[in-house]
VEXKOLVEX-808066 format. One line per field, with one value per residue: residue number from 1; residue in three letters; y, x, z of N, C-alpha, C in turn. Coordinates in nm, 4 decimals, decimal comma. Each point is the difference from the previous one (the first is absolute). Example, Ala and Ser with C-alpha at 12.3 -4.5 7.8 and 13.67 -1.06 7.14 Angstrom:
% residues 2
n: c(1;2) $
res: c(ala;ser) $
nyy: c(-0,5690;0,1050) $
nxx: c(1,3190;-0,0350) $
nzz: c(0,7800;-0,0720) $
cayy: c(0,1190;0,1190) $
caxx: c(-0,0890;0,0820) $
cazz: c(0,0000;0,0060) $
cyy: c(0,1200;0,1090) $
cxx: c(0,0900;-0,0770) $
czz: c(0,0000;0,0730) $
//
This chain:
% residues 106
n: c(1;2;3;4;5;6;7;8;9;10;11;12;13;14;15;16;17;18;19;20;21;22;23;24;25;26;27;28;29;30;31;32;33;34;35;36;37;38;39;40;41;42;43;44;45;46;47;48;49;50;51;52;53;54;55;56;57;58;59;60;61;62;63;64;65;66;67;68;69;70;71;72;73;74;75;76;77;78;79;80;81;82;83;84;85;86;87;88;89;90;91;92;93;94;95;96;97;98;99;100;101;102;103;104;105;106) $
res: c(met;thr;asp;glu;glu;ala;thr;glu;phe;ser;gly;arg;ile;arg;glu;ala;leu;arg;met;val;ile;asp;pro;glu;leu;gly;tyr;asn;ile;val;asp;leu;gly;leu;val;tyr;asp;val;ala;val;glu;asp;gly;gly;val;val;arg;ile;ala;met;thr;thr;thr;thr;arg;gly;cys;pro;ala;thr;asp;tyr;leu;lys;ser;gly;ser;arg;asp;ala;ala;trp;ser;val;pro;ala;val;glu;phe;val;asp;val;ala;leu;thr;tyr;asp;pro;pro;trp;thr;pro;asp;met;met;thr;pro;asp;ala;lys;gln;his;leu;gly;ile;gly) $
nyy: c(-2,2107;0,1552;-0,0206;0,0876;-0,0540;-0,1649;-0,0060;0,0342;-0,0847;-0,1125;0,0988;-0,0126;-0,1439;0,0358;0,0982;-0,0561;-0,1068;0,1363;-0,0253;-0,1520;0,0426;-0,0239;-0,0403;-0,0356;0,0307;0,0464;-0,1406;0,0450;-0,0684;0,0646;0,0949;-0,0971;-0,0194;-0,0093;0,0922;-0,1511;-0,0441;0,1152;-0,1222;0,0410;-0,0525;-0,0328;0,0770;0,1187;-0,1011;0,0581;-0,0116;0,0261;-0,0456;-0,0423;0,0817;-0,0551;0,0790;-0,0291;-0,1413;-0,0454;0,0750;0,1215;0,1378;-0,1574;-0,0329;0,1188;-0,0492;-0,1512;0,0284;0,0556;-0,0685;-0,1009;0,0609;0,0409;-0,1515;-0,0353;0,1360;-0,0922;0,0836;-0,1016;0,0067;-0,1479;-0,0504;0,0136;-0,0254;0,0016;-0,0334;-0,0687;0,0279;-0,0243;-0,0809;0,0691;0,0619;0,1160;0,0483;0,1044;-0,0860;-0,0928;0,1292;0,0789;0,0658;0,0428;-0,1526;-0,0131;0,1072;-0,0354;-0,1569;0,1037;-0,0147;-0,0459) $
nxx: c(2,6855;0,0365;0,0176;0,0528;0,0204;-0,0092;0,0942;0,1208;0,0405;0,0067;0,0222;0,0479;-0,0091;0,0080;0,0561;0,0226;0,0313;0,0528;0,0093;0,0341;-0,1038;0,0246;-0,1249;0,0476;0,1195;-0,0141;0,0622;0,1466;0,0580;0,1270;-0,0681;-0,0536;0,1044;-0,0127;0,1080;0,0125;0,0404;0,0830;0,0309;0,1279;0,0254;0,0821;0,0787;-0,0480;0,0179;-0,1203;-0,0208;-0,1117;0,0437;-0,1639;-0,0732;-0,0839;-0,0795;-0,0945;0,0203;0,0343;0,0734;-0,1445;0,1084;0,0080;-0,0572;-0,0828;0,0236;-0,0002;-0,1187;-0,0614;0,0461;-0,0719;-0,1177;-0,0113;0,0470;-0,0683;-0,0944;0,0605;0,0968;0,0575;-0,1610;0,0544;-0,0181;-0,0682;0,0343;-0,1024;0,0339;-0,1165;0,0081;0,0135;0,1472;-0,0180;-0,1101;-0,0874;0,0312;-0,1353;0,0401;0,0202;-0,1308;0,0760;0,0793;0,0040;0,0137;-0,0118;0,0642;0,0547;-0,0135;0,0734;0,1148;-0,0172) $
nzz: c(0,0813;0,0281;0,1290;-0,0604;-0,1041;0,0823;0,1631;-0,0887;-0,1130;0,1647;0,0553;-0,0970;-0,0086;0,0889;-0,0189;-0,0795;0,0951;0,0783;-0,0980;0,0800;-0,0289;0,0928;-0,0927;0,1340;0,0028;-0,1134;0,0125;0,0340;-0,0629;0,0056;0,0326;-0,0506;-0,0476;-0,0940;0,0024;-0,0052;-0,0975;-0,0584;-0,0584;0,0025;-0,0789;-0,0246;-0,0706;0,1548;0,0642;0,0382;0,1530;0,0060;0,1266;-0,0132;0,0588;0,0769;-0,0128;-0,0728;-0,0002;-0,1427;0,0487;-0,0628;0,1075;0,0253;-0,1089;0,0158;0,1225;-0,0857;-0,1076;0,0990;0,0775;-0,1388;-0,0437;0,1503;-0,0076;-0,0785;0,0870;0,1021;-0,0889;-0,1181;0,0278;-0,0145;0,1547;0,0212;0,0967;0,0124;0,1261;0,0120;0,1058;0,0597;0,0098;0,1072;0,0787;-0,0319;0,0289;0,0671;0,1049;-0,0972;0,0330;-0,1092;0,1332;-0,1584;0,0098;0,1187;-0,0352;-0,0922;0,0718;0,0807;-0,0077;0,1250) $
cayy: c(0,0812;-0,0223;0,0132;0,1361;0,0247;-0,0529;0,0675;0,1844;-0,0567;0,0028;0,1450;0,0536;-0,0667;0,0066;0,1484;-0,0781;-0,0282;0,0926;0,0359;-0,0634;-0,0003;-0,1294;0,0727;-0,0151;0,0582;0,0757;0,0444;-0,1129;-0,1633;-0,0128;0,0811;-0,1179;-0,1395;-0,0955;-0,0525;-0,0937;-0,0260;0,0081;-0,0268;0,0354;-0,1109;0,0510;-0,0082;0,0283;-0,1139;0,0384;-0,1034;0,0787;-0,0533;0,0971;-0,0697;0,0933;0,0252;-0,1571;-0,0732;0,0848;0,1582;0,0202;0,0118;-0,0621;0,0398;0,1059;0,0416;-0,0958;0,0336;0,1573;-0,0197;0,0097;0,1260;0,0588;-0,0356;-0,0008;0,1217;0,0416;-0,0416;-0,1285;-0,1271;-0,1062;-0,0774;-0,0042;-0,1884;0,0659;-0,1000;0,0222;-0,0494;0,0412;-0,0053;-0,0151;0,0600;0,1303;0,0973;0,1037;0,0300;0,0479;0,0879;0,1349;0,0711;0,1121;-0,0557;-0,0098;0,1393;-0,0489;-0,0749;0,0113;-0,1378;0,0325) $
caxx: c(-0,0660;0,0149;-0,1328;-0,0096;-0,0845;-0,1392;-0,1234;-0,0985;-0,1425;-0,1467;-0,0459;-0,1441;-0,1142;-0,0872;-0,0154;-0,0896;-0,1215;-0,0732;-0,0775;-0,1007;-0,0975;-0,1223;-0,1044;-0,0412;0,0618;0,0814;0,1907;0,0886;0,0017;0,1053;-0,0417;-0,0930;0,0781;-0,0727;0,1168;0,0650;0,1557;0,0282;0,1354;0,0922;0,0909;0,1012;-0,0973;-0,1208;-0,1239;-0,0845;-0,1050;-0,0969;-0,1262;-0,0863;-0,1231;-0,1369;-0,0402;-0,0762;-0,0418;-0,1286;-0,0606;-0,0101;0,0595;0,1536;0,0306;0,0348;0,1467;0,1388;0,0591;0,0402;0,1067;0,0992;0,0133;0,0638;0,1516;0,0629;0,0718;0,1790;0,1127;0,0722;-0,0458;-0,0539;-0,0993;-0,0609;-0,1007;-0,0631;-0,0576;-0,0915;0,0595;-0,0883;0,1036;-0,0822;-0,0853;0,0286;-0,0439;0,0469;0,1663;0,0816;0,0074;0,1144;-0,1000;-0,0870;-0,1228;-0,0673;-0,0590;-0,1027;-0,1075;-0,0598;0,0416;0,0888) $
cazz: c(0,0678;0,1108;0,1199;0,0343;-0,1297;-0,0082;0,0664;-0,0712;-0,0446;0,0392;0,0182;-0,1304;-0,0282;0,1140;-0,0075;-0,1160;0,0579;0,0406;-0,0879;-0,0021;0,0882;0,0471;-0,0252;0,0758;0,0622;-0,0413;0,0250;-0,1518;0,0662;0,0768;0,1191;0,0322;0,0789;-0,0885;-0,1019;0,0897;-0,0155;-0,1392;-0,0514;-0,1181;-0,0604;-0,1174;-0,1662;-0,0221;0,0444;0,0917;0,0278;0,1297;0,0481;0,0428;0,0772;0,0147;0,1480;0,0146;-0,0689;-0,0767;-0,0172;-0,1138;-0,0600;0,0060;-0,1284;0,0077;0,0918;-0,0591;-0,0968;-0,0149;0,0252;-0,1051;-0,0993;0,1092;-0,0011;-0,1724;-0,0690;0,0322;-0,1026;0,0307;-0,0110;-0,1338;0,0432;0,1672;0,0423;0,1319;0,0806;0,0896;0,1484;0,1090;0,1011;0,0653;-0,0683;-0,0044;0,1217;-0,0113;0,0396;-0,1189;-0,0771;0,0181;0,0797;-0,0740;-0,0773;0,1648;0,0262;-0,0409;-0,0164;0,1269;0,1205;0,0794) $
cyy: c(0,0102;-0,0064;0,1401;0,0542;-0,0448;0,1028;0,1766;-0,0554;-0,0761;0,1075;0,0785;-0,0866;0,0363;0,1370;-0,0082;-0,0494;0,0285;0,0779;-0,0671;0,0505;-0,0996;0,0873;-0,0407;0,0710;0,1301;0,1086;-0,0685;-0,1359;0,0046;0,0472;-0,0458;-0,1099;-0,0898;-0,0877;-0,0122;0,0620;0,0194;-0,0437;0,0099;-0,0918;0,0521;0,0140;0,0458;-0,0683;0,0294;-0,0999;0,0779;-0,0976;0,1168;-0,0891;0,1195;0,0000;-0,1307;-0,1031;0,0296;0,0812;0,0274;0,0276;-0,0414;-0,0042;0,1176;0,0692;-0,0680;0,1095;0,1412;-0,0112;-0,0734;0,1010;0,1150;0,0033;0,0195;0,1186;0,0626;-0,0359;-0,0842;-0,1222;-0,0467;-0,1067;0,0310;-0,1150;0,0598;-0,1297;0,0689;-0,1130;-0,0344;-0,0204;0,1425;0,0281;0,0981;0,0838;0,1349;0,0841;0,0172;0,0893;0,1165;0,1209;0,1045;-0,0675;-0,0411;0,1048;0,0632;-0,0059;0,0398;-0,1437;0,0376;0,1024) $
cxx: c(0,0610;-0,0882;-0,0145;-0,0620;-0,1228;-0,1016;-0,0433;-0,0939;-0,0781;-0,0198;-0,0710;-0,0584;-0,0954;-0,0526;-0,1274;-0,1365;-0,0944;-0,1210;-0,1416;-0,1086;-0,1240;-0,1382;-0,1269;0,0250;0,0344;0,1293;0,0707;0,0166;0,1120;-0,0169;-0,1246;0,0564;-0,0411;0,1304;0,1078;0,1249;0,0304;0,1450;0,0230;0,0743;0,1104;-0,1586;-0,0918;-0,1174;-0,0228;-0,0846;-0,0515;-0,0989;-0,0460;-0,1243;-0,1394;-0,0661;-0,0656;0,0116;-0,1157;-0,0197;-0,0032;0,1037;0,1472;0,0249;0,0523;0,1530;0,0614;0,0248;0,0565;0,1575;0,1280;0,0314;0,0788;0,1621;0,0222;0,0509;0,0894;0,0782;0,0817;-0,1063;-0,0107;-0,1006;-0,0794;-0,1487;-0,0453;-0,1114;-0,0690;-0,0144;-0,1163;0,0382;0,1050;-0,1644;-0,0023;-0,0566;0,0499;0,1094;0,0658;0,0236;0,0894;-0,1447;-0,0333;-0,0785;-0,0770;-0,0789;-0,0987;-0,1338;-0,0567;-0,0173;0,1271;0,0811) $
czz: c(0,1996;0,1246;0,0020;-0,1499;0,0084;0,0981;-0,0954;-0,0610;0,0008;0,0795;-0,1193;-0,0024;0,1119;-0,0181;-0,1270;0,0273;0,0829;-0,1018;-0,0545;0,1058;0,0749;-0,0347;0,0995;0,1448;0,0080;0,0236;-0,0671;0,1043;0,0409;0,1071;0,0794;0,0670;-0,1143;-0,0787;0,1117;-0,0518;-0,1565;-0,0219;-0,1537;-0,0539;-0,1388;-0,1166;-0,0036;0,0571;0,1185;0,0525;0,0909;0,1083;0,0705;0,0755;-0,0865;0,1499;0,0469;-0,0768;-0,1099;-0,0245;-0,1536;-0,1210;-0,0472;-0,1695;-0,0201;0,0652;-0,0565;-0,1073;0,0151;0,0784;-0,0325;-0,1008;0,0827;-0,0182;-0,1560;-0,0119;0,0489;-0,0571;0,0590;0,0572;-0,0746;0,0180;0,0928;0,0397;0,1135;0,0497;0,1099;0,1322;0,1091;0,1313;0,0027;0,0071;0,0042;0,1623;-0,0199;0,0486;-0,1064;-0,0532;0,0879;0,0611;-0,0708;-0,0719;0,1023;0,0225;-0,1486;-0,0806;0,1934;0,0803;0,0599;0,0411) $
//
């Protein structure tokens, strides 16, 4: 897979991840800044690094499984690994301007 193909594939996965809505904030996880990385490898392998707004978030399992399911919905995906990390810790500064406006922040 060329770098250009990987970038395009990763973009399609990120777009699919926008369908995952944080149940507490009511906005998609990509624009909330909860998705740190989407890496694609040969053979349709996708690795997603993500976080939650806080440790112990009650929606953690929901967000992880939603991310996995959303990535699986993209044609040519053969395997999905979703890893949760808190490094770096999430802050509202990671949100897109649209997400901030939706939530009435700054």
